[in-house]
C-alpha atoms as one frame of an Amber mdcrd trajectory, in Angstrom:
protein
  71.000  97.905 104.749  71.439  94.620 106.154  74.285  93.338 105.847  72.356
  90.731 103.095  71.512  93.284 101.268  74.650  94.596 101.578  76.234  91.800
  99.922  73.235  91.639  97.333  74.425  95.452  96.195  78.062  94.544  96.095
  77.160  91.219  93.705  75.706  94.101  91.440  78.705  96.288  91.471  77.187
  98.558  93.904  79.595 101.542  95.472  77.304 102.553  97.508  77.186  99.707
  99.082  80.404  98.320  98.809  80.785 101.725 100.386  78.523 101.510 103.189
  79.878  97.354 104.332  83.567  99.529 103.844  81.862 101.748 106.863  80.229
  98.508 108.208  83.650  96.674 108.477  86.568  98.055 108.474  87.666  99.452
 111.438  87.003  96.001 112.566  88.285  93.994 110.355  92.029  96.888 110.921
  91.345  96.066 114.421  91.616  92.538 113.764  94.785  92.325 112.036  96.907
  94.884 113.713  96.295  92.949 116.875  97.966  89.852 115.128 100.943  91.541
 112.964 101.330  94.130 115.469 102.049  96.375 112.580  99.728  99.282 111.342
 100.413  99.635 107.560 100.997  95.488 107.416  97.397  95.831 108.862  96.221
  97.701 105.447  97.733  95.616 103.555  95.456  93.111 104.815  92.093  94.867
 105.088  92.858  96.487 101.582  93.437  92.564 100.371  90.460  91.031 102.622
  88.246  93.913 101.172  89.438  93.325  97.413  88.118  89.644  98.756  84.921
  90.432  99.136  84.411  92.400  96.124  85.907  89.798  93.659  84.046  87.197
  96.275  80.704  88.136  97.070  78.857  85.740  95.137  80.181  83.614  96.347
  78.427  83.828 100.064  76.223  81.627 100.845  73.284  82.103 103.598  72.247
  78.498 103.858  76.086  78.810 105.215  77.060  81.439 107.059  76.431  84.668
 107.940  77.970  87.555 106.486  80.061  88.480 109.530  80.688  85.267 109.977
  81.970  84.907 106.309  83.478  88.418 106.510  85.728  87.284 109.517  86.540
  83.679 108.166  87.584  85.154 105.616  90.202  88.272 107.266  91.437  85.241
 109.844  92.939  83.453 106.625  94.006  86.126 104.988  96.203  88.183 108.540
  97.671  84.410 110.211  98.316  83.785 106.216 100.188  86.873 106.600 101.090
  86.733 109.821 102.659  82.822 109.019 104.776  84.501 105.396 106.723  86.976
 107.328 107.608  84.411 109.845 108.284  82.154 107.086 110.301  84.797 105.726
 112.196  86.583 108.440 113.079  82.683 109.700 115.452  82.661 106.158 117.058
  86.272 106.081 117.856  85.812 109.375 119.302  82.266 107.911 120.644  84.304
 105.057 122.820  86.022 107.144 124.062  84.176 109.477 125.405  82.371 106.301
 126.831  85.640 104.750 128.558  86.473 108.236 130.534  83.024 108.245 131.419
  83.317 105.162 132.976  87.914 105.314 137.158  88.224 104.464 139.186  88.784
 107.058 138.632  92.287 108.294 143.096  92.745 106.790 141.714  91.695 103.599
 138.913  93.849 103.320 141.167  96.639 102.740 142.036  95.547  98.879 138.650
  97.029  97.016 138.478  93.834  94.674 137.752  91.571  97.628 135.036  93.889
  98.426 133.780  94.139  95.683 133.340  90.627  95.266 132.548  89.887  98.254
 130.012  92.162  97.742 128.268  90.212  94.397 128.598  87.230  96.048 126.121
  88.046  99.064 124.046  89.538  96.466 123.660  86.365  94.360 122.695  85.110
  97.474 119.395  86.950  97.951 116.519  86.479  96.825 115.782  88.758  93.377
 113.194  90.456  95.742 115.454  90.711  99.290 118.050  92.521  96.242 116.079
  94.870  94.028 115.495  96.433  98.307 118.832  96.200  98.786 119.045  98.135
  95.297 117.050 100.280  95.733 118.081 101.465  98.711 121.264 102.518  97.369
């Protein structure tokens, strides 16, 4: 089947067409994601997002504007760069917050008092975003 036939099948929600599309392009797109993100788990997440978008938005494909490959790689590039930028921004925010919390840490001799330590930890946790706090709570 040609790429255009596969897209036509995906528009009709034909699982076989999507399976063939997946077999044809998933590894190539995954490799692109790994090359940019340098993280296989994150690349798998982005690949899943890309394929989900293909499934949802196949009807938006316009063969007069681009080939299927061009359309696919445009979507993939956009998604993987969004993830890369998002990760970079989040890392920067965490580093800034971490530095601020460390600078506000109580002196070592005051840490002997358990209640002071509890207050310090609660204050540090309050500065985190909800998602960051949940990750720490689940870890402990």
